[in-house]
C-alpha positions in Angstrom: -69.0 22.5 -67.3 -68.7 26.2 -67.4 -71.8 28.3 -67.9 -70.4 31.7 -68.9 -69.1 32.4 -72.4 -65.9 33.8 -71.0 -65.3 30.7 -68.8 -65.8 28.5 -71.9 -63.2 30.6 -73.8 -60.8 30.4 -70.8 -61.1 26.6 -70.9 -60.2 26.6 -74.6 -57.3 29.0 -74.2 -55.9 27.2 -71.1 -55.9 23.9 -73.0 -54.0 25.5 -76.0 -51.5 27.0 -73.6 -51.1 23.7 -71.7 -50.3 21.8 -74.9 -47.9 24.5 -76.0 -46.1 24.5 -72.6 -45.9 20.6 -72.7 -44.4 20.7 -76.2 -41.8 23.3 -75.3 -40.9 21.5 -72.0 -40.6 18.1 -73.7 -38.5 19.6 -76.6 -36.1 21.1 -74.0 -35.8 17.8 -72.1 -35.0 16.1 -75.4 -32.3 18.6 -76.2 -30.8 18.1 -72.7 -30.7 14.3 -73.3 -29.0 14.9 -76.7 -26.4 17.2 -75.0 -25.6 14.6 -72.3 -25.1 11.9 -75.0 -22.8 14.0 -77.2 -19.0 13.6 -76.9 -17.9 15.9 -79.8 -16.5 19.2 -78.5 -17.8 21.5 -81.2 -21.2 20.0 -81.2 -21.6 20.1 -77.4 -20.7 23.8 -77.2 -23.3 24.7 -79.8 -25.9 22.4 -78.2 -25.3 24.0 -74.8 -26.1 27.4 -76.2 -29.4 26.1 -77.5 -30.3 24.3 -74.3 -29.4 27.3 -72.0 -31.5 29.5 -74.2 -34.4 27.1 -74.1 -34.2 26.8 -70.3 -34.2 30.6 -70.0 -37.3 30.9 -72.1 -39.1 28.2 -70.1 -38.1 30.0 -66.8 -39.2 33.4 -68.2 -42.6 32.0 -69.1 -42.9 30.2 -65.7 -43.2 26.8 -67.3 -40.3 25.8 -65.0 -39.0 27.5 -61.9 -36.1 29.9 -62.5 -34.0 28.1 -59.9 -34.5 24.8 -61.6 -33.4 26.4 -64.9 -30.3 27.8 -63.2 -29.5 24.4 -61.6 -29.8 22.6 -64.9 -27.7 25.1 -66.7 -25.0 24.9 -64.0 -24.8 21.1 -64.2 -24.7 21.1 -68.0 -22.0 23.8 -67.9 -19.9 21.6 -65.7 -20.4 18.8 -68.2 -19.5 20.9 -71.2 -16.4 22.4 -69.5 -15.2 18.9 -68.5 -15.6 17.6 -72.1 -14.3 20.8 -73.8 -11.1 20.9 -71.7 
């Protein structure tokens, strides 16, 4: 256990950030699953905008690696283009 006041505060702050990061990451994964399951053209285009925005935010905050976000967006874009065409 930490002895310094600042170290104790760090532990509290890190736990809060960890929970927030987990929630955002899980929410994005759920959106991706929802996007993959959708077949309606109008809905899938709207969902893709939401998912790509969420992935960008996760990458910006270093919750996921920027290349992982780019790869996921690329794969999903291929899927959306295939269904929208």
